[in-house]
C-alpha positions as CSV (number, residue, x, y, z in Angstrom):
1,M,98.5,98.1,71.7
2,T,101.6,96.9,73.2
3,G,99.8,94.2,75.1
4,E,98.3,92.7,72.0
5,Q,100.6,91.2,69.4
6,G,103.0,94.1,70.0
7,R,100.7,96.7,68.5
8,K,100.9,100.3,69.7
9,L,98.0,101.9,71.6
10,P,96.1,104.2,69.2
11,V,95.7,107.7,70.5
12,V,93.2,110.1,68.8
13,I,93.5,113.8,69.7
14,V,90.2,115.7,70.0
15,C,90.6,119.4,70.3
16,G,88.8,122.8,69.8
17,L,87.7,125.9,71.5
18,H,84.1,124.8,71.1
19,S,83.9,122.7,74.3
20,E,80.4,121.4,73.9
21,A,81.0,120.1,70.4
22,R,84.3,118.6,71.6
23,R,82.7,116.7,74.4
24,E,80.1,115.3,72.0
25,V,82.8,113.8,69.9
26,V,84.6,112.4,72.9
27,E,81.4,110.9,74.4
28,G,80.5,109.4,71.0
29,L,83.8,107.7,70.7
30,L,83.7,106.3,74.3
31,S,80.2,104.9,73.7
32,K,81.0,103.3,70.3
33,V,84.5,101.9,70.9
34,P,84.6,99.2,73.6
35,H,87.5,99.5,76.1
36,S,88.2,103.1,75.1
37,V,89.1,105.8,77.6
38,A,89.4,109.6,77.5
39,L,92.3,111.4,79.1
40,H,91.8,115.1,79.8
41,H,93.9,117.8,81.5
42,D,91.9,120.7,82.9
43,L,94.1,123.8,82.7
44,S,91.6,126.1,84.3
45,T,93.1,125.3,87.7
46,A,96.5,126.5,86.6
47,T,96.1,129.8,88.6
48,D,96.2,127.6,91.7
49,G,99.5,126.1,90.6
50,T,98.2,122.7,89.3
51,V,96.7,121.0,86.4
52,R,93.9,118.5,87.1
53,R,93.9,115.2,85.2
54,T,90.9,112.9,84.7
55,L,90.5,109.5,83.1
56,R,87.1,108.3,82.2
57,D,85.3,105.7,80.1
58,A,81.7,105.5,78.9
59,T,80.5,104.8,82.4
60,G,82.1,107.8,84.0
61,E,85.3,108.9,85.8
62,L,87.9,106.2,86.5
63,S,90.5,108.2,88.2
64,A,91.7,111.8,88.8
65,G,94.8,113.5,90.0
66,E,96.8,116.7,90.0
67,T,100.2,117.6,88.6
68,P,102.1,120.8,89.5
69,L,102.9,123.5,86.9
70,V,106.3,123.2,85.2
71,N,108.1,126.5,84.8
72,D,104.9,128.3,85.6
73,C,103.4,126.8,82.4
74,A,100.2,124.7,82.4
75,C,100.9,123.3,78.9
76,C,104.4,122.2,80.1
77,A,102.8,120.3,83.0
78,L,100.4,118.7,80.5
79,R,103.3,117.5,78.4
80,E,105.2,116.1,81.4
81,D,102.2,114.2,82.7
82,L,100.8,113.0,79.4
83,V,103.5,110.6,78.3
84,P,103.6,108.6,81.6
85,E,99.8,108.3,81.6
86,L,99.7,107.0,78.0
87,R,102.6,104.6,78.7
88,R,100.7,103.2,81.7
89,L,97.6,102.7,79.5
90,A,99.6,101.0,76.8
91,D,101.5,98.8,79.2
92,G,98.2,97.7,80.8
93,G,97.1,96.1,77.4
94,L,93.4,96.6,78.2
95,T,92.7,99.8,76.4
96,R,91.6,99.7,72.8
97,L,91.6,103.4,72.1
98,A,92.9,106.4,74.1
99,V,91.0,109.6,73.4
100,L,93.1,112.6,74.3
101,E,90.6,115.5,74.9
102,L,92.6,118.7,74.8
103,W,91.6,121.6,76.9
104,D,90.1,124.5,75.0
105,S,93.1,126.6,74.0
106,V,95.7,123.7,73.7
107,E,96.8,123.3,70.1
108,P,97.0,119.7,68.7
109,K,100.3,120.2,66.9
110,S,102.4,120.4,70.0
111,M,100.7,117.4,71.7
112,A,101.0,115.2,68.6
113,E,104.7,116.0,68.4
114,V,105.2,115.1,72.1
115,I,103.5,111.8,71.6
116,A,105.5,111.1,68.4
117,A,108.7,111.8,70.2
118,H,108.0,109.6,73.2
119,G,105.5,107.0,71.9
120,D,107.4,103.8,72.0
121,G,104.1,102.0,73.0
122,F,101.5,104.4,71.6
123,E,101.0,106.6,68.6
124,V,98.7,109.3,67.2
125,T,96.2,107.8,64.8
126,N,94.3,111.0,64.0
127,V,93.4,114.5,65.0
128,I,89.8,115.7,65.2
129,T,88.8,119.3,65.7
130,A,85.3,119.7,66.9
131,I,83.4,122.7,65.6
132,D,80.1,124.5,66.3
133,P,79.5,126.1,62.9
134,T,77.5,129.0,64.3
135,L,80.6,130.1,66.2
136,V,83.0,130.0,63.3
137,L,83.2,133.6,62.3
138,A,82.8,134.9,65.8
139,C,85.9,132.9,66.9
140,L,88.0,133.6,63.8
141,T,87.5,137.4,64.1
142,N,88.0,137.5,67.8
143,G,91.3,139.4,68.5
144,D,91.0,139.1,72.3
145,D,94.0,137.6,74.0
146,L,93.4,134.2,75.5
147,A,94.3,135.7,78.9
148,E,91.4,138.0,78.7
149,A,89.1,135.0,78.2
150,G,90.7,133.0,81.0
151,L,92.1,130.6,78.4
152,A,95.9,131.3,78.6
153,A,98.1,128.3,79.2
154,A,100.9,130.3,80.7
155,P,101.5,133.9,82.0
156,A,103.5,134.7,78.8
157,D,100.8,133.2,76.5
158,Q,100.2,136.0,73.9
159,R,98.0,134.1,71.5
160,T,94.6,135.4,70.6
161,I,91.3,133.5,70.3
162,G,91.2,134.0,66.5
163,D,94.7,132.7,65.7
164,T,94.5,129.8,68.1
165,W,91.2,128.6,66.7
166,A,92.4,129.0,63.2
167,R,95.4,126.7,63.8
168,Q,93.2,124.1,65.5
169,V,91.0,124.0,62.4
170,E,93.9,124.1,59.8
171,Y,95.9,121.3,61.4
172,A,93.3,118.6,61.7
173,P,92.6,116.1,58.9
174,V,89.1,115.6,60.4
175,L,86.6,118.3,61.3
176,A,83.6,117.2,63.4
177,L,80.7,119.6,63.0
178,A,77.9,119.9,65.6
179,D,74.3,120.0,64.5
180,S,73.5,123.7,64.6
181,P,70.3,124.7,62.8
182,A,71.3,128.3,63.0
183,A,74.4,127.7,60.9
184,D,74.2,128.8,57.3
185,D,76.0,128.2,54.0
186,E,78.5,131.0,54.7
187,D,79.6,129.3,58.0
188,R,80.1,126.0,56.3
189,A,81.9,127.6,53.3
190,L,84.3,129.4,55.7
191,I,85.2,126.1,57.4
192,G,85.7,124.4,54.1
193,Q,88.0,127.2,52.7
194,M,90.1,127.3,55.8
195,N,91.0,123.6,55.5
196,P,89.8,122.4,52.1
197,T,91.5,119.0,52.4
198,A,89.9,118.0,55.7
199,R,87.2,115.4,56.0
200,Q,84.0,116.9,57.4
201,V,81.6,114.7,59.5
202,A,78.9,115.1,62.1
203,V,80.0,115.0,65.7
204,D,77.9,111.9,66.3
205,A,78.8,110.2,63.0
206,V,79.4,106.4,63.2
207,E,82.4,106.8,60.8
208,L,84.3,108.8,63.4
209,T,85.2,105.4,65.1
210,D,87.0,104.4,61.9
211,L,88.5,107.9,61.3
212,A,89.9,107.9,64.9
213,V,92.4,105.2,63.9
214,A,92.8,105.9,60.2
215,G,96.4,107.0,60.7
216,F,98.3,110.3,61.1
217,D,101.7,111.5,59.8
218,V,103.0,113.9,62.4
219,E,106.0,115.0,60.2
220,A,103.8,115.7,57.2
221,A,101.3,117.6,59.3
222,A,104.1,119.8,60.7
223,A,105.4,120.5,57.2
224,G,101.8,121.3,56.0
225,Q,101.7,124.1,58.6
226,H,105.3,125.4,58.4
227,P,105.4,128.8,56.7
228,A,108.2,127.7,54.4
229,C,106.2,124.8,52.9
230,A,102.6,125.2,54.0
231,L,100.0,123.6,51.8
232,L,98.0,126.8,51.5
233,P,94.4,126.8,50.2
234,Q,93.6,127.4,46.6
235,E,91.3,130.0,45.0
236,A,87.7,129.6,46.0
237,D,84.4,131.5,46.0
238,E,81.3,130.0,47.6
239,A,78.3,131.3,49.6
240,G,79.8,134.8,49.9
241,V,83.1,133.5,51.2
242,S,86.2,133.9,49.1
243,T,89.8,132.7,49.1
244,L,92.3,135.0,47.3
245,V,95.7,133.4,46.5
246,W,98.3,136.2,45.8
247,R,101.7,135.2,44.4
248,R,104.3,137.5,43.0
249,H,108.1,137.3,42.3
250,R,108.9,140.9,43.4
251,P,109.8,142.0,46.9
252,F,107.8,144.3,49.1
253,H,109.0,147.8,49.9
254,P,109.3,147.5,53.7
255,E,108.0,151.0,54.5
256,R,105.0,150.9,52.3
257,L,104.1,147.4,53.5
258,Y,104.5,148.4,57.1
259,H,102.1,151.3,56.7
260,A,99.5,149.0,55.0
261,L,99.6,146.3,57.7
262,E,96.5,147.4,59.5
263,D,94.4,147.6,56.4
264,L,95.7,144.2,55.2
265,C,95.0,142.5,58.5
266,C,91.5,143.8,58.6
267,A,90.8,143.0,54.9
268,A,90.2,139.3,55.7
269,A,89.1,137.1,58.6
270,R,92.1,134.9,58.0
271,S,95.4,135.3,56.1
272,R,98.6,133.4,56.2
273,G,101.7,132.5,54.0
274,R,105.2,133.6,53.3
275,F,106.5,136.9,52.1
276,W,109.7,138.7,50.8
277,L,111.0,142.1,52.0
278,A,113.4,144.0,49.8
279,D,115.7,145.1,52.7
280,R,116.0,141.4,53.9
281,P,116.2,139.8,50.4
282,D,117.6,136.4,51.7
283,T,115.1,136.0,54.6
284,L,111.9,134.0,54.3
285,L,109.2,135.7,56.5
286,S,106.0,134.2,57.7
287,W,102.6,135.9,57.8
288,D,99.9,134.7,60.2
289,A,96.8,136.8,60.9
290,A,93.4,136.3,62.4
291,G,91.0,138.6,64.2
292,G,92.9,141.7,63.1
293,A,96.0,140.5,64.9
294,L,99.2,139.8,62.8
295,C,102.3,137.8,63.6
296,V,105.3,138.1,61.3
297,E,108.4,136.0,62.0
298,N,111.8,135.3,60.5
299,T,111.7,131.6,59.5
300,G,115.2,131.3,58.1
301,P,116.7,131.7,54.6
302,W,115.1,131.2,51.3
303,L,116.6,128.1,49.7
304,A,117.9,130.2,46.8
305,S,120.2,131.9,49.2
306,L,121.8,128.7,50.4
307,P,124.9,127.1,48.9
308,D,124.3,124.0,46.8
309,A,126.0,121.8,49.5
310,A,123.4,122.8,52.1
311,W,120.5,121.5,50.0
312,A,121.2,117.9,51.0
313,M,120.2,118.8,54.5
314,V,116.9,120.5,53.5
315,P,113.8,118.3,54.2
316,P,112.0,117.0,51.1
317,Y,108.8,118.9,52.0
318,R,110.7,122.2,51.9
319,R,112.4,121.4,48.6
320,A,109.0,120.4,47.0
321,A,107.4,123.7,48.2
322,A,110.4,125.7,46.8
323,A,110.1,123.9,43.4
324,L,106.4,125.0,43.1
325,D,107.4,128.7,43.7
326,W,110.7,128.6,41.7
327,H,111.6,131.5,39.5
328,P,114.5,131.4,37.1
329,E,116.0,134.6,38.5
330,H,114.9,134.7,42.2
331,G,114.5,131.0,43.0
332,D,111.9,130.4,45.7
333,C,111.9,134.1,46.9
334,C,108.3,135.2,46.4
335,Q,105.1,136.5,47.9
336,H,102.7,133.7,48.6
337,L,99.8,134.9,50.7
338,V,96.3,133.6,51.1
339,F,93.3,135.6,52.3
340,V,90.0,133.9,53.4
341,S,86.9,135.8,54.4
342,P,83.3,136.5,53.8
343,G,82.7,139.6,51.7
344,L,86.3,139.7,50.6
345,D,87.1,142.8,48.4
346,R,89.4,141.0,45.9
347,D,90.1,143.9,43.7
348,G,90.7,146.3,46.6
349,L,93.0,143.8,48.5
350,T,94.9,143.0,45.3
351,G,95.4,146.7,44.6
352,L,96.7,147.3,48.1
353,L,99.1,144.4,47.9
354,E,100.4,145.5,44.5
355,S,101.0,149.1,45.8
356,C,103.4,147.7,48.4
357,L,105.7,146.0,45.9
358,L,108.8,147.7,44.6
359,T,108.2,150.0,41.7
360,D,110.0,149.2,38.4
361,E,112.6,151.7,39.2
362,E,113.2,150.4,42.7
363,Y,113.3,146.9,41.4
364,R,115.9,147.7,38.8
365,A,118.2,149.2,41.4
366,G,119.1,145.7,42.6
367,R,119.6,143.9,45.8
368,E,122.4,146.1,47.3
369,A,120.2,149.2,46.9
370,W,117.2,147.3,48.3
371,K,119.1,146.7,51.6
372,S,119.3,150.4,52.2
373,L,115.6,150.9,52.1
374,P,113.9,151.9,55.4
375,A,114.1,149.0,57.9
376,S,110.5,149.4,59.0
377,F,110.1,145.8,60.2
378,D,113.1,145.8,62.6
379,A,110.9,146.5,65.6
380,L,108.7,143.5,64.7
381,L,111.4,141.1,63.6
382,D,114.3,142.1,65.9
383,P,112.7,143.2,69.2
384,V,115.1,144.4,71.8
């Protein structure tokens, strides 16, 4: 806290599509931490052109206000309003903990980075995703657009329920689980395999008060999610839920992979990673799928394609990830995909992936020949 020996105001982000579990976490923190407040921006009013902000403590609402949309975007309005509010709390010197309760579909990564960029008197001290275990599979496999569920943060928001919820779970170091008697071992195994390094606690656990201020590295968290250096889950098999880690140092045939996309997306509840196309041999491509919906993106060059002089400008996280995938001939160019799902058909999925790789004859033809293969991904990667 800035008002007390120059310390910064701790800010814990509590997020998640499961609103009841999220509110349990927030109310628990307010009741256990004296002089704590919760800041919340309700984006459901965005259709009327405003975002409603509330500030409350354990006794109830302290203040409320509205902020207009910025560029027709509710999340942009949230960002514009958030920093001044946190600065006001920090300058007041009376708040011990600020709990930032994000609205349902707001992802914590963007908010943590906003706070880190402007937090001269405040800082993110942790991120907690609240989860109702009985809703895990239903959310993860839901391919509906957020707009269809009334959860879009902007008119151009094309995210789905499944991929939004997956990123909320995978970003947070702490997962707070609601007490759900209907939840079974499969539900809990799916949560654990999606984010195996996260600390799991009950939504009303006393230890949440310590975890809320345990510390959070925004830069490391971003690197852990970036496709080029993501800390992807390892092989696992528990309670009917499996994680398949598939790594190869041979490029995909673009046409065969394109025709297999639907089957690959439906083969697992969640899949992500980085991949290598033969007709774009120098380009690192990202793979992000949930609920049967897939997003592939160009995320820049493989490090192996860069001149030596450029390596000095590459972040250490990226260099470390490349070193783990390094091949004497191809450098960091590789397939590194992870599939997580109940009832995963490991053999069938592996066989399908292998069938999309270049054959021995195609591989021997070399890079120049690869570039003349059908450019089947142009419509996805280079939309007009």
